[in-house]
Each structure stands twice: as C-alpha cells, then as structure tokens.
CHARMM internal coordinates of N, CA and C (Angstrom, degrees):
IC EDIT
DIST 1 N 1 CA 1.4479
DIST 1 CA 1 C 1.5041
ANGL 1 N 1 CA 1 C 107.00
DIST 1 C 2 N 1.3488
ANGL 1 CA 1 C 2 N 112.27
DIHE 1 N 1 CA 1 C 2 N 128.24
DIST 2 N 2 CA 1.5137
ANGL 1 C 2 N 2 CA 120.77
DIHE 1 CA 1 C 2 N 2 CA -176.13
DIST 2 CA 2 C 1.4988
ANGL 2 N 2 CA 2 C 113.69
DIHE 1 C 2 N 2 CA 2 C -68.59
DIST 2 C 3 N 1.4265
ANGL 2 CA 2 C 3 N 113.72
DIHE 2 N 2 CA 2 C 3 N -41.67
DIST 3 N 3 CA 1.4857
ANGL 2 C 3 N 3 CA 112.76
DIHE 2 CA 2 C 3 N 3 CA -177.01
DIST 3 CA 3 C 1.4924
ANGL 3 N 3 CA 3 C 105.53
DIHE 2 C 3 N 3 CA 3 C -161.47
DIST 3 C 4 N 1.2844
ANGL 3 CA 3 C 4 N 113.83
DIHE 3 N 3 CA 3 C 4 N 161.22
DIST 4 N 4 CA 1.5093
ANGL 3 C 4 N 4 CA 121.44
DIHE 3 CA 3 C 4 N 4 CA 176.53
DIST 4 CA 4 C 1.4256
ANGL 4 N 4 CA 4 C 111.28
DIHE 3 C 4 N 4 CA 4 C -58.77
DIST 4 C 5 N 1.2736
ANGL 4 CA 4 C 5 N 117.28
DIHE 4 N 4 CA 4 C 5 N -41.91
DIST 5 N 5 CA 1.5186
ANGL 4 C 5 N 5 CA 119.71
DIHE 4 CA 4 C 5 N 5 CA 177.98
DIST 5 CA 5 C 1.5600
ANGL 5 N 5 CA 5 C 112.10
DIHE 4 C 5 N 5 CA 5 C -55.50
DIST 5 C 6 N 1.3638
ANGL 5 CA 5 C 6 N 113.93
DIHE 5 N 5 CA 5 C 6 N -45.55
DIST 6 N 6 CA 1.3660
ANGL 5 C 6 N 6 CA 122.04
DIHE 5 CA 5 C 6 N 6 CA -178.86
DIST 6 CA 6 C 1.5110
ANGL 6 N 6 CA 6 C 111.62
DIHE 5 C 6 N 6 CA 6 C -64.72
DIST 6 C 7 N 1.3381
ANGL 6 CA 6 C 7 N 120.82
DIHE 6 N 6 CA 6 C 7 N -37.25
DIST 7 N 7 CA 1.4298
ANGL 6 C 7 N 7 CA 123.03
DIHE 6 CA 6 C 7 N 7 CA 173.10
DIST 7 CA 7 C 1.5366
ANGL 7 N 7 CA 7 C 111.59
DIHE 6 C 7 N 7 CA 7 C -61.57
DIST 7 C 8 N 1.3366
ANGL 7 CA 7 C 8 N 114.61
DIHE 7 N 7 CA 7 C 8 N -39.72
DIST 8 N 8 CA 1.4914
ANGL 7 C 8 N 8 CA 116.50
DIHE 7 CA 7 C 8 N 8 CA -178.78
DIST 8 CA 8 C 1.5632
ANGL 8 N 8 CA 8 C 109.01
DIHE 7 C 8 N 8 CA 8 C -69.47
DIST 8 C 9 N 1.3253
ANGL 8 CA 8 C 9 N 119.47
DIHE 8 N 8 CA 8 C 9 N -32.64
DIST 9 N 9 CA 1.3902
ANGL 8 C 9 N 9 CA 117.92
DIHE 8 CA 8 C 9 N 9 CA 177.65
DIST 9 CA 9 C 1.4949
ANGL 9 N 9 CA 9 C 113.09
DIHE 8 C 9 N 9 CA 9 C -71.07
DIST 9 C 10 N 1.3194
ANGL 9 CA 9 C 10 N 119.35
DIHE 9 N 9 CA 9 C 10 N -34.99
DIST 10 N 10 CA 1.5381
ANGL 9 C 10 N 10 CA 124.94
DIHE 9 CA 9 C 10 N 10 CA 173.46
DIST 10 CA 10 C 1.4509
ANGL 10 N 10 CA 10 C 108.51
DIHE 9 C 10 N 10 CA 10 C -65.04
DIST 10 C 11 N 1.3615
ANGL 10 CA 10 C 11 N 122.47
DIHE 10 N 10 CA 10 C 11 N -39.31
DIST 11 N 11 CA 1.4837
ANGL 10 C 11 N 11 CA 118.45
DIHE 10 CA 10 C 11 N 11 CA 175.77
DIST 11 CA 11 C 1.4775
ANGL 11 N 11 CA 11 C 112.35
DIHE 10 C 11 N 11 CA 11 C -67.60
DIST 11 C 12 N 1.2708
ANGL 11 CA 11 C 12 N 118.70
DIHE 11 N 11 CA 11 C 12 N -33.43
DIST 12 N 12 CA 1.5066
ANGL 11 C 12 N 12 CA 118.56
DIHE 11 CA 11 C 12 N 12 CA 177.62
DIST 12 CA 12 C 1.4426
ANGL 12 N 12 CA 12 C 109.34
DIHE 11 C 12 N 12 CA 12 C -67.36
DIST 12 C 13 N 1.3002
ANGL 12 CA 12 C 13 N 120.54
DIHE 12 N 12 CA 12 C 13 N -39.57
DIST 13 N 13 CA 1.5580
ANGL 12 C 13 N 13 CA 125.37
DIHE 12 CA 12 C 13 N 13 CA -176.39
DIST 13 CA 13 C 1.5156
ANGL 13 N 13 CA 13 C 103.40
DIHE 12 C 13 N 13 CA 13 C -68.44
DIST 13 C 14 N 1.3019
ANGL 13 CA 13 C 14 N 118.29
DIHE 13 N 13 CA 13 C 14 N -42.24
DIST 14 N 14 CA 1.5189
ANGL 13 C 14 N 14 CA 122.16
DIHE 13 CA 13 C 14 N 14 CA -177.83
DIST 14 CA 14 C 1.6039
ANGL 14 N 14 CA 14 C 108.69
DIHE 13 C 14 N 14 CA 14 C -56.20
DIST 14 C 15 N 1.2185
ANGL 14 CA 14 C 15 N 115.53
DIHE 14 N 14 CA 14 C 15 N -39.49
DIST 15 N 15 CA 1.4961
ANGL 14 C 15 N 15 CA 117.71
DIHE 14 CA 14 C 15 N 15 CA -170.85
DIST 15 CA 15 C 1.5637
ANGL 15 N 15 CA 15 C 112.86
DIHE 14 C 15 N 15 CA 15 C -102.38
DIST 15 C 16 N 1.3029
ANGL 15 CA 15 C 16 N 118.82
DIHE 15 N 15 CA 15 C 16 N -10.52
DIST 16 N 16 CA 1.4943
ANGL 15 C 16 N 16 CA 118.32
DIHE 15 CA 15 C 16 N 16 CA -171.93
DIST 16 CA 16 C 1.4911
ANGL 16 N 16 CA 16 C 113.34
DIHE 15 C 16 N 16 CA 16 C -128.56
DIST 16 C 17 N 1.3025
ANGL 16 CA 16 C 17 N 120.05
DIHE 16 N 16 CA 16 C 17 N -18.76
DIST 17 N 17 CA 1.4619
ANGL 16 C 17 N 17 CA 122.44
DIHE 16 CA 16 C 17 N 17 CA -171.67
DIST 17 CA 17 C 1.4598
ANGL 17 N 17 CA 17 C 110.03
DIHE 16 C 17 N 17 CA 17 C -67.19
DIST 17 C 18 N 1.3520
ANGL 17 CA 17 C 18 N 113.26
DIHE 17 N 17 CA 17 C 18 N 136.81
DIST 18 N 18 CA 1.4886
ANGL 17 C 18 N 18 CA 119.32
DIHE 17 CA 17 C 18 N 18 CA 174.78
DIST 18 CA 18 C 1.5305
ANGL 18 N 18 CA 18 C 108.54
DIHE 17 C 18 N 18 CA 18 C -91.92
DIST 18 C 19 N 1.2781
ANGL 18 CA 18 C 19 N 118.55
DIHE 18 N 18 CA 18 C 19 N -5.64
DIST 19 N 19 CA 1.4790
ANGL 18 C 19 N 19 CA 123.28
DIHE 18 CA 18 C 19 N 19 CA -176.82
DIST 19 CA 19 C 1.5639
ANGL 19 N 19 CA 19 C 103.59
DIHE 18 C 19 N 19 CA 19 C -94.87
DIST 19 C 20 N 1.3348
ANGL 19 CA 19 C 20 N 110.69
DIHE 19 N 19 CA 19 C 20 N 111.41
DIST 20 N 20 CA 1.5716
ANGL 19 C 20 N 20 CA 114.77
DIHE 19 CA 19 C 20 N 20 CA 178.03
DIST 20 CA 20 C 1.5024
ANGL 20 N 20 CA 20 C 115.31
DIHE 19 C 20 N 20 CA 20 C -56.26
DIST 20 C 21 N 1.3654
ANGL 20 CA 20 C 21 N 121.85
DIHE 20 N 20 CA 20 C 21 N -46.46
DIST 21 N 21 CA 1.4371
ANGL 20 C 21 N 21 CA 120.42
DIHE 20 CA 20 C 21 N 21 CA -177.48
DIST 21 CA 21 C 1.5714
ANGL 21 N 21 CA 21 C 110.25
DIHE 20 C 21 N 21 CA 21 C -61.08
DIST 21 C 22 N 1.3074
ANGL 21 CA 21 C 22 N 115.24
DIHE 21 N 21 CA 21 C 22 N -40.64
DIST 22 N 22 CA 1.4862
ANGL 21 C 22 N 22 CA 122.64
DIHE 21 CA 21 C 22 N 22 CA 179.71
DIST 22 CA 22 C 1.4979
ANGL 22 N 22 CA 22 C 109.00
DIHE 21 C 22 N 22 CA 22 C -61.91
DIST 22 C 23 N 1.3090
ANGL 22 CA 22 C 23 N 120.20
DIHE 22 N 22 CA 22 C 23 N -45.27
DIST 23 N 23 CA 1.4714
ANGL 22 C 23 N 23 CA 124.25
DIHE 22 CA 22 C 23 N 23 CA -176.21
DIST 23 CA 23 C 1.5776
ANGL 23 N 23 CA 23 C 106.57
DIHE 22 C 23 N 23 CA 23 C -71.30
DIST 23 C 24 N 1.2740
ANGL 23 CA 23 C 24 N 119.69
DIHE 23 N 23 CA 23 C 24 N -40.61
DIST 24 N 24 CA 1.4138
ANGL 23 C 24 N 24 CA 122.10
DIHE 23 CA 23 C 24 N 24 CA 179.65
DIST 24 CA 24 C 1.5738
ANGL 24 N 24 CA 24 C 109.76
DIHE 23 C 24 N 24 CA 24 C -61.93
DIST 24 C 25 N 1.3498
ANGL 24 CA 24 C 25 N 113.69
DIHE 24 N 24 CA 24 C 25 N -42.94
DIST 25 N 25 CA 1.5203
ANGL 24 C 25 N 25 CA 117.14
DIHE 24 CA 24 C 25 N 25 CA -179.77
DIST 25 CA 25 C 1.4870
ANGL 25 N 25 CA 25 C 110.56
DIHE 24 C 25 N 25 CA 25 C -66.79
DIST 25 C 26 N 1.3381
ANGL 25 CA 25 C 26 N 117.31
DIHE 25 N 25 CA 25 C 26 N -37.29
DIST 26 N 26 CA 1.4962
ANGL 25 C 26 N 26 CA 117.76
DIHE 25 CA 25 C 26 N 26 CA 179.48
DIST 26 CA 26 C 1.5866
ANGL 26 N 26 CA 26 C 106.10
DIHE 25 C 26 N 26 CA 26 C -69.00
DIST 26 C 27 N 1.2165
ANGL 26 CA 26 C 27 N 119.45
DIHE 26 N 26 CA 26 C 27 N -37.12
DIST 27 N 27 CA 1.4708
ANGL 26 C 27 N 27 CA 119.90
DIHE 26 CA 26 C 27 N 27 CA 177.82
DIST 27 CA 27 C 1.4547
ANGL 27 N 27 CA 27 C 111.85
DIHE 26 C 27 N 27 CA 27 C -62.52
DIST 27 C 28 N 1.2922
ANGL 27 CA 27 C 28 N 113.14
DIHE 27 N 27 CA 27 C 28 N -43.50
DIST 28 N 28 CA 1.5497
ANGL 27 C 28 N 28 CA 119.98
DIHE 27 CA 27 C 28 N 28 CA 178.98
DIST 28 CA 28 C 1.4658
ANGL 28 N 28 CA 28 C 111.29
DIHE 27 C 28 N 28 CA 28 C -58.87
DIST 28 C 29 N 1.3773
ANGL 28 CA 28 C 29 N 113.57
DIHE 28 N 28 CA 28 C 29 N -43.86
DIST 29 N 29 CA 1.5362
ANGL 28 C 29 N 29 CA 118.28
DIHE 28 CA 28 C 29 N 29 CA -177.67
DIST 29 CA 29 C 1.4903
ANGL 29 N 29 CA 29 C 111.44
DIHE 28 C 29 N 29 CA 29 C -72.50
DIST 29 C 30 N 1.2505
ANGL 29 CA 29 C 30 N 120.00
DIHE 29 N 29 CA 29 C 30 N -22.13
DIST 30 N 30 CA 1.4439
ANGL 29 C 30 N 30 CA 121.83
DIHE 29 CA 29 C 30 N 30 CA -178.86
DIST 30 CA 30 C 1.4541
ANGL 30 N 30 CA 30 C 112.95
DIHE 29 C 30 N 30 CA 30 C -100.71
DIST 30 C 31 N 1.3710
ANGL 30 CA 30 C 31 N 122.75
DIHE 30 N 30 CA 30 C 31 N -9.93
DIST 31 N 31 CA 1.3931
ANGL 30 C 31 N 31 CA 124.50
DIHE 30 CA 30 C 31 N 31 CA -176.53
DIST 31 CA 31 C 1.4714
ANGL 31 N 31 CA 31 C 117.66
DIHE 30 C 31 N 31 CA 31 C -52.42
DIST 31 C 32 N 1.4338
ANGL 31 CA 31 C 32 N 117.86
DIHE 31 N 31 CA 31 C 32 N -44.50
DIST 32 N 32 CA 1.4795
ANGL 31 C 32 N 32 CA 117.64
DIHE 31 CA 31 C 32 N 32 CA -176.75
DIST 32 CA 32 C 1.4778
ANGL 32 N 32 CA 32 C 111.87
DIHE 31 C 32 N 32 CA 32 C -55.95
DIST 32 C 33 N 1.3219
ANGL 32 CA 32 C 33 N 116.80
DIHE 32 N 32 CA 32 C 33 N -36.78
DIST 33 N 33 CA 1.4621
ANGL 32 C 33 N 33 CA 122.00
DIHE 32 CA 32 C 33 N 33 CA 179.21
DIST 33 CA 33 C 1.4638
ANGL 33 N 33 CA 33 C 114.08
DIHE 32 C 33 N 33 CA 33 C -64.67
DIST 33 C 34 N 1.3181
ANGL 33 CA 33 C 34 N 116.90
DIHE 33 N 33 CA 33 C 34 N -27.48
DIST 34 N 34 CA 1.5064
ANGL 33 C 34 N 34 CA 115.31
DIHE 33 CA 33 C 34 N 34 CA -179.60
DIST 34 CA 34 C 1.4754
ANGL 34 N 34 CA 34 C 114.81
DIHE 33 C 34 N 34 CA 34 C -97.43
DIST 34 C 35 N 1.3072
ANGL 34 CA 34 C 35 N 124.23
DIHE 34 N 34 CA 34 C 35 N -9.11
DIST 35 N 35 CA 1.3682
ANGL 34 C 35 N 35 CA 125.64
DIHE 34 CA 34 C 35 N 35 CA 177.86
DIST 35 CA 35 C 1.5619
ANGL 35 N 35 CA 35 C 117.85
DIHE 34 C 35 N 35 CA 35 C -116.03
DIST 35 C 36 N 1.3134
ANGL 35 CA 35 C 36 N 117.66
DIHE 35 N 35 CA 35 C 36 N -11.54
DIST 36 N 36 CA 1.4808
ANGL 35 C 36 N 36 CA 120.33
DIHE 35 CA 35 C 36 N 36 CA -173.12
DIST 36 CA 36 C 1.5778
ANGL 36 N 36 CA 36 C 105.67
DIHE 35 C 36 N 36 CA 36 C -109.92
DIST 36 C 37 N 1.3682
ANGL 36 CA 36 C 37 N 112.08
DIHE 36 N 36 CA 36 C 37 N 118.39
DIST 37 N 37 CA 1.4886
ANGL 36 C 37 N 37 CA 116.84
DIHE 36 CA 36 C 37 N 37 CA -179.20
DIST 37 CA 37 C 1.5673
ANGL 37 N 37 CA 37 C 109.64
DIHE 36 C 37 N 37 CA 37 C -62.08
DIST 37 C 38 N 1.2754
ANGL 37 CA 37 C 38 N 124.86
DIHE 37 N 37 CA 37 C 38 N -18.05
DIST 38 N 38 CA 1.4757
ANGL 37 C 38 N 38 CA 121.44
DIHE 37 CA 37 C 38 N 38 CA 174.04
DIST 38 CA 38 C 1.4612
ANGL 38 N 38 CA 38 C 113.91
DIHE 37 C 38 N 38 CA 38 C -66.65
DIST 38 C 39 N 1.3188
ANGL 38 CA 38 C 39 N 117.22
DIHE 38 N 38 CA 38 C 39 N -10.68
DIST 39 N 39 CA 1.5422
ANGL 38 C 39 N 39 CA 121.76
DIHE 38 CA 38 C 39 N 39 CA 179.02
DIST 39 CA 39 C 1.5423
ANGL 39 N 39 CA 39 C 113.77
DIHE 38 C 39 N 39 CA 39 C -94.29
DIST 39 C 40 N 1.3190
ANGL 39 CA 39 C 40 N 113.83
DIHE 39 N 39 CA 39 C 40 N 3.40
DIST 40 N 40 CA 1.5014
ANGL 39 C 40 N 40 CA 115.11
DIHE 39 CA 39 C 40 N 40 CA -174.73
DIST 40 CA 40 C 1.5296
ANGL 40 N 40 CA 40 C 108.33
DIHE 39 C 40 N 40 CA 40 C -62.95
DIST 40 C 41 N 1.3617
ANGL 40 CA 40 C 41 N 123.16
DIHE 40 N 40 CA 40 C 41 N -41.69
DIST 41 N 41 CA 1.5394
ANGL 40 C 41 N 41 CA 119.12
DIHE 40 CA 40 C 41 N 41 CA 179.38
DIST 41 CA 41 C 1.6303
ANGL 41 N 41 CA 41 C 108.37
DIHE 40 C 41 N 41 CA 41 C -60.43
DIST 41 C 42 N 1.2863
ANGL 41 CA 41 C 42 N 118.80
DIHE 41 N 41 CA 41 C 42 N -34.73
DIST 42 N 42 CA 1.4705
ANGL 41 C 42 N 42 CA 119.73
DIHE 41 CA 41 C 42 N 42 CA 179.60
DIST 42 CA 42 C 1.4555
ANGL 42 N 42 CA 42 C 112.26
DIHE 41 C 42 N 42 CA 42 C -63.96
DIST 42 C 43 N 1.3996
ANGL 42 CA 42 C 43 N 116.39
DIHE 42 N 42 CA 42 C 43 N -43.92
DIST 43 N 43 CA 1.3837
ANGL 42 C 43 N 43 CA 121.99
DIHE 42 CA 42 C 43 N 43 CA 176.88
DIST 43 CA 43 C 1.4537
ANGL 43 N 43 CA 43 C 111.27
DIHE 42 C 43 N 43 CA 43 C -60.66
DIST 43 C 44 N 1.2894
ANGL 43 CA 43 C 44 N 117.82
DIHE 43 N 43 CA 43 C 44 N -43.51
DIST 44 N 44 CA 1.5657
ANGL 43 C 44 N 44 CA 120.15
DIHE 43 CA 43 C 44 N 44 CA 177.92
DIST 44 CA 44 C 1.5162
ANGL 44 N 44 CA 44 C 107.08
DIHE 43 C 44 N 44 CA 44 C -63.81
DIST 44 C 45 N 1.3008
ANGL 44 CA 44 C 45 N 122.83
DIHE 44 N 44 CA 44 C 45 N -41.15
DIST 45 N 45 CA 1.4624
ANGL 44 C 45 N 45 CA 125.09
DIHE 44 CA 44 C 45 N 45 CA 178.63
DIST 45 CA 45 C 1.6697
ANGL 45 N 45 CA 45 C 109.49
DIHE 44 C 45 N 45 CA 45 C -61.11
DIST 45 C 46 N 1.2976
ANGL 45 CA 45 C 46 N 112.51
DIHE 45 N 45 CA 45 C 46 N -43.22
DIST 46 N 46 CA 1.4909
ANGL 45 C 46 N 46 CA 113.59
DIHE 45 CA 45 C 46 N 46 CA 173.24
DIST 46 CA 46 C 1.4667
ANGL 46 N 46 CA 46 C 115.38
DIHE 45 C 46 N 46 CA 46 C -55.85
DIST 46 C 47 N 1.4426
ANGL 46 CA 46 C 47 N 115.63
DIHE 46 N 46 CA 46 C 47 N -47.93
DIST 47 N 47 CA 1.4049
ANGL 46 C 47 N 47 CA 120.08
DIHE 46 CA 46 C 47 N 47 CA 179.18
DIST 47 CA 47 C 1.6815
ANGL 47 N 47 CA 47 C 110.67
DIHE 46 C 47 N 47 CA 47 C -57.28
DIST 47 C 48 N 1.2633
ANGL 47 CA 47 C 48 N 113.37
DIHE 47 N 47 CA 47 C 48 N -40.49
DIST 48 N 48 CA 1.4781
ANGL 47 C 48 N 48 CA 117.31
DIHE 47 CA 47 C 48 N 48 CA 179.51
DIST 48 CA 48 C 1.5534
ANGL 48 N 48 CA 48 C 114.47
DIHE 47 C 48 N 48 CA 48 C -71.67
DIST 48 C 49 N 1.2871
ANGL 48 CA 48 C 49 N 117.88
DIHE 48 N 48 CA 48 C 49 N -27.24
DIST 49 N 49 CA 1.4438
ANGL 48 C 49 N 49 CA 121.67
DIHE 48 CA 48 C 49 N 49 CA -171.11
DIST 49 CA 49 C 1.5267
ANGL 49 N 49 CA 49 C 120.52
DIHE 48 C 49 N 49 CA 49 C -119.91
DIST 49 C 50 N 1.2801
ANGL 49 CA 49 C 50 N 115.91
DIHE 49 N 49 CA 49 C 50 N -8.41
DIST 50 N 50 CA 1.5226
ANGL 49 C 50 N 50 CA 119.52
DIHE 49 CA 49 C 50 N 50 CA -173.88
DIST 50 CA 50 C 1.5040
ANGL 50 N 50 CA 50 C 108.50
DIHE 49 C 50 N 50 CA 50 C -63.67
DIST 50 C 51 N 1.3587
ANGL 50 CA 50 C 51 N 113.01
DIHE 50 N 50 CA 50 C 51 N 150.91
DIST 51 N 51 CA 1.4237
ANGL 50 C 51 N 51 CA 120.74
DIHE 50 CA 50 C 51 N 51 CA 177.21
DIST 51 CA 51 C 1.5629
ANGL 51 N 51 CA 51 C 111.86
DIHE 50 C 51 N 51 CA 51 C -114.94
DIST 51 C 52 N 1.4263
ANGL 51 CA 51 C 52 N 111.28
DIHE 51 N 51 CA 51 C 52 N -3.51
DIST 52 N 52 CA 1.4064
ANGL 51 C 52 N 52 CA 117.14
DIHE 51 CA 51 C 52 N 52 CA 179.47
DIST 52 CA 52 C 1.4617
ANGL 52 N 52 CA 52 C 111.74
DIHE 51 C 52 N 52 CA 52 C -118.91
DIST 52 C 53 N 1.3598
ANGL 52 CA 52 C 53 N 119.47
DIHE 52 N 52 CA 52 C 53 N 149.77
DIST 53 N 53 CA 1.5739
ANGL 52 C 53 N 53 CA 119.85
DIHE 52 CA 52 C 53 N 53 CA 175.93
DIST 53 CA 53 C 1.4645
ANGL 53 N 53 CA 53 C 108.46
DIHE 52 C 53 N 53 CA 53 C -66.41
DIST 53 C 54 N 1.3034
ANGL 53 CA 53 C 54 N 120.93
DIHE 53 N 53 CA 53 C 54 N -32.50
DIST 54 N 54 CA 1.4734
ANGL 53 C 54 N 54 CA 122.90
DIHE 53 CA 53 C 54 N 54 CA -174.65
DIST 54 CA 54 C 1.4884
ANGL 54 N 54 CA 54 C 109.73
DIHE 53 C 54 N 54 CA 54 C -63.43
DIST 54 C 55 N 1.4035
ANGL 54 CA 54 C 55 N 119.81
DIHE 54 N 54 CA 54 C 55 N -40.28
DIST 55 N 55 CA 1.4109
ANGL 54 C 55 N 55 CA 119.42
DIHE 54 CA 54 C 55 N 55 CA 178.82
DIST 55 CA 55 C 1.5091
ANGL 55 N 55 CA 55 C 110.02
DIHE 54 C 55 N 55 CA 55 C -70.81
DIST 55 C 56 N 1.2873
ANGL 55 CA 55 C 56 N 117.11
DIHE 55 N 55 CA 55 C 56 N -36.04
DIST 56 N 56 CA 1.4880
ANGL 55 C 56 N 56 CA 118.40
DIHE 55 CA 55 C 56 N 56 CA 175.97
DIST 56 CA 56 C 1.5235
ANGL 56 N 56 CA 56 C 110.36
DIHE 55 C 56 N 56 CA 56 C -62.84
DIST 56 C 57 N 1.2115
ANGL 56 CA 56 C 57 N 119.26
DIHE 56 N 56 CA 56 C 57 N -45.02
DIST 57 N 57 CA 1.4873
ANGL 56 C 57 N 57 CA 121.95
DIHE 56 CA 56 C 57 N 57 CA 176.75
DIST 57 CA 57 C 1.4562
ANGL 57 N 57 CA 57 C 110.67
DIHE 56 C 57 N 57 CA 57 C -57.73
DIST 57 C 58 N 1.3094
ANGL 57 CA 57 C 58 N 118.60
DIHE 57 N 57 CA 57 C 58 N -52.14
DIST 58 N 58 CA 1.4964
ANGL 57 C 58 N 58 CA 122.32
DIHE 57 CA 57 C 58 N 58 CA 177.42
DIST 58 CA 58 C 1.4127
ANGL 58 N 58 CA 58 C 112.12
DIHE 57 C 58 N 58 CA 58 C -52.83
DIST 58 C 59 N 1.3790
ANGL 58 CA 58 C 59 N 119.32
DIHE 58 N 58 CA 58 C 59 N -53.89
DIST 59 N 59 CA 1.4324
ANGL 58 C 59 N 59 CA 125.05
DIHE 58 CA 58 C 59 N 59 CA -175.49
DIST 59 CA 59 C 1.5482
ANGL 59 N 59 CA 59 C 110.63
DIHE 58 C 59 N 59 CA 59 C -60.58
DIST 59 C 60 N 1.2927
ANGL 59 CA 59 C 60 N 118.27
DIHE 59 N 59 CA 59 C 60 N -46.41
DIST 60 N 60 CA 1.4630
ANGL 59 C 60 N 60 CA 120.02
DIHE 59 CA 59 C 60 N 60 CA -179.88
DIST 60 CA 60 C 1.4517
ANGL 60 N 60 CA 60 C 114.97
DIHE 59 C 60 N 60 CA 60 C -69.12
DIST 60 C 61 N 1.3444
ANGL 60 CA 60 C 61 N 116.72
DIHE 60 N 60 CA 60 C 61 N -39.86
DIST 61 N 61 CA 1.4605
ANGL 60 C 61 N 61 CA 118.99
DIHE 60 CA 60 C 61 N 61 CA 173.48
DIST 61 CA 61 C 1.5073
ANGL 61 N 61 CA 61 C 113.66
DIHE 60 C 61 N 61 CA 61 C -63.42
DIST 61 C 62 N 1.3579
ANGL 61 CA 61 C 62 N 116.42
DIHE 61 N 61 CA 61 C 62 N -34.87
DIST 62 N 62 CA 1.4397
ANGL 61 C 62 N 62 CA 117.90
DIHE 61 CA 61 C 62 N 62 CA 177.42
DIST 62 CA 62 C 1.4996
ANGL 62 N 62 CA 62 C 115.91
DIHE 61 C 62 N 62 CA 62 C -69.67
DIST 62 C 63 N 1.3813
ANGL 62 CA 62 C 63 N 114.95
DIHE 62 N 62 CA 62 C 63 N -36.96
DIST 63 N 63 CA 1.4106
ANGL 62 C 63 N 63 CA 119.21
DIHE 62 CA 62 C 63 N 63 CA 174.53
DIST 63 CA 63 C 1.4595
ANGL 63 N 63 CA 63 C 111.02
DIHE 62 C 63 N 63 CA 63 C -67.26
DIST 63 C 64 N 1.3008
ANGL 63 CA 63 C 64 N 120.99
DIHE 63 N 63 CA 63 C 64 N -42.47
DIST 64 N 64 CA 1.4376
ANGL 63 C 64 N 64 CA 123.62
DIHE 63 CA 63 C 64 N 64 CA -179.91
DIST 64 CA 64 C 1.5279
ANGL 64 N 64 CA 64 C 112.16
DIHE 63 C 64 N 64 CA 64 C -68.27
DIST 64 C 65 N 1.3690
ANGL 64 CA 64 C 65 N 115.13
DIHE 64 N 64 CA 64 C 65 N -32.14
DIST 65 N 65 CA 1.4959
ANGL 64 C 65 N 65 CA 117.37
DIHE 64 CA 64 C 65 N 65 CA 169.89
DIST 65 CA 65 C 1.5188
ANGL 65 N 65 CA 65 C 112.77
DIHE 64 C 65 N 65 CA 65 C -62.11
DIST 65 C 66 N 1.3569
ANGL 65 CA 65 C 66 N 112.96
DIHE 65 N 65 CA 65 C 66 N -46.66
DIST 66 N 66 CA 1.5236
ANGL 65 C 66 N 66 CA 119.20
DIHE 65 CA 65 C 66 N 66 CA -179.62
DIST 66 CA 66 C 1.6211
ANGL 66 N 66 CA 66 C 108.42
DIHE 65 C 66 N 66 CA 66 C -58.55
DIST 66 C 67 N 1.2441
ANGL 66 CA 66 C 67 N 115.68
DIHE 66 N 66 CA 66 C 67 N -44.30
DIST 67 N 67 CA 1.4658
ANGL 66 C 67 N 67 CA 121.39
DIHE 66 CA 66 C 67 N 67 CA -175.62
DIST 67 CA 67 C 1.4543
ANGL 67 N 67 CA 67 C 109.52
DIHE 66 C 67 N 67 CA 67 C -64.38
DIST 67 C 68 N 1.2891
ANGL 67 CA 67 C 68 N 119.98
DIHE 67 N 67 CA 67 C 68 N -48.17
DIST 68 N 68 CA 1.4572
ANGL 67 C 68 N 68 CA 124.52
DIHE 67 CA 67 C 68 N 68 CA -172.80
DIST 68 CA 68 C 1.5662
ANGL 68 N 68 CA 68 C 111.90
DIHE 67 C 68 N 68 CA 68 C -76.29
DIST 68 C 69 N 1.3055
ANGL 68 CA 68 C 69 N 115.14
DIHE 68 N 68 CA 68 C 69 N -41.98
DIST 69 N 69 CA 1.4509
ANGL 68 C 69 N 69 CA 117.16
DIHE 68 CA 68 C 69 N 69 CA -177.22
DIST 69 CA 69 C 1.4709
ANGL 69 N 69 CA 69 C 117.17
DIHE 68 C 69 N 69 CA 69 C -83.36
DIST 69 C 70 N 1.3273
ANGL 69 CA 69 C 70 N 115.04
DIHE 69 N 69 CA 69 C 70 N -25.74
DIST 70 N 70 CA 1.5016
ANGL 69 C 70 N 70 CA 118.09
DIHE 69 CA 69 C 70 N 70 CA -178.90
DIST 70 CA 70 C 1.5737
ANGL 70 N 70 CA 70 C 113.43
DIHE 69 C 70 N 70 CA 70 C -108.46
DIST 70 C 71 N 1.3568
ANGL 70 CA 70 C 71 N 114.18
DIHE 70 N 70 CA 70 C 71 N -3.12
DIST 71 N 71 CA 1.4226
ANGL 70 C 71 N 71 CA 120.86
DIHE 70 CA 70 C 71 N 71 CA -175.16
DIST 71 CA 71 C 1.5575
ANGL 71 N 71 CA 71 C 114.38
DIHE 70 C 71 N 71 CA 71 C 52.61
DIST 71 C 72 N 1.2614
ANGL 71 CA 71 C 72 N 113.53
DIHE 71 N 71 CA 71 C 72 N 46.46
DIST 72 N 72 CA 1.4962
ANGL 71 C 72 N 72 CA 122.13
DIHE 71 CA 71 C 72 N 72 CA -178.04
DIST 72 CA 72 C 1.5191
ANGL 72 N 72 CA 72 C 109.63
DIHE 71 C 72 N 72 CA 72 C -86.44
DIST 72 C 73 N 1.2950
ANGL 72 CA 72 C 73 N 108.73
DIHE 72 N 72 CA 72 C 73 N 148.21
DIST 73 N 73 CA 1.6285
ANGL 72 C 73 N 73 CA 115.09
DIHE 72 CA 72 C 73 N 73 CA 172.33
DIST 73 CA 73 C 1.5079
ANGL 73 N 73 CA 73 C 105.04
DIHE 72 C 73 N 73 CA 73 C -105.90
DIST 73 C 74 N 1.3666
ANGL 73 CA 73 C 74 N 112.83
DIHE 73 N 73 CA 73 C 74 N 119.59
DIST 74 N 74 CA 1.4368
ANGL 73 C 74 N 74 CA 120.18
DIHE 73 CA 73 C 74 N 74 CA 177.40
DIST 74 CA 74 C 1.5351
ANGL 74 N 74 CA 74 C 107.43
DIHE 73 C 74 N 74 CA 74 C -96.72
DIST 74 C 75 N 1.2786
ANGL 74 CA 74 C 75 N 119.37
DIHE 74 N 74 CA 74 C 75 N -38.37
DIST 75 N 75 CA 1.4659
ANGL 74 C 75 N 75 CA 118.18
DIHE 74 CA 74 C 75 N 75 CA -166.70
DIST 75 CA 75 C 1.5046
ANGL 75 N 75 CA 75 C 111.53
DIHE 74 C 75 N 75 CA 75 C -112.56
END
COOR INIT
IC SEED 1 N 1 CA 1 C
IC BUILD
C-alpha cells in the first residue's frame, strides 16, 4: 500500500463503488489485510487514525473476521 490516504480511498471504493470491476479491484487490494493475522497491528492503526468511516468499517470488520475465524486473542 503506497499511502494511508490511498488505503482510505480503496476502502471507500470497496463500500460505495457502483462499478463492479473497481469494487472487485479494491477488495483484491485490501484482501491481505482482512485475512492475514500479520496485519492485525495495521488494522488497529487504521482504527486509531482513519478519517473516513469506510476505513473504520474495513478495519473493524477485518479484526472481527480474524478473531472469529482464527480464534485469536487480541485483548
């Protein structure tokens, strides 16, 4: 990911784009963050620093997915 601002743009495209290829590309670019436990600190960083609700939704849903699918203990 080139920048935090770019991540926020991808999150917005993921949740709001009416263009299917654009939405699929955003999902593909963000997928590693939502399925790889190594990205948990990045998701927590997003929660602390995001300026858009889309980034917050993405980070929180990614953490929830990690917690439920991998039975991880965060806290």
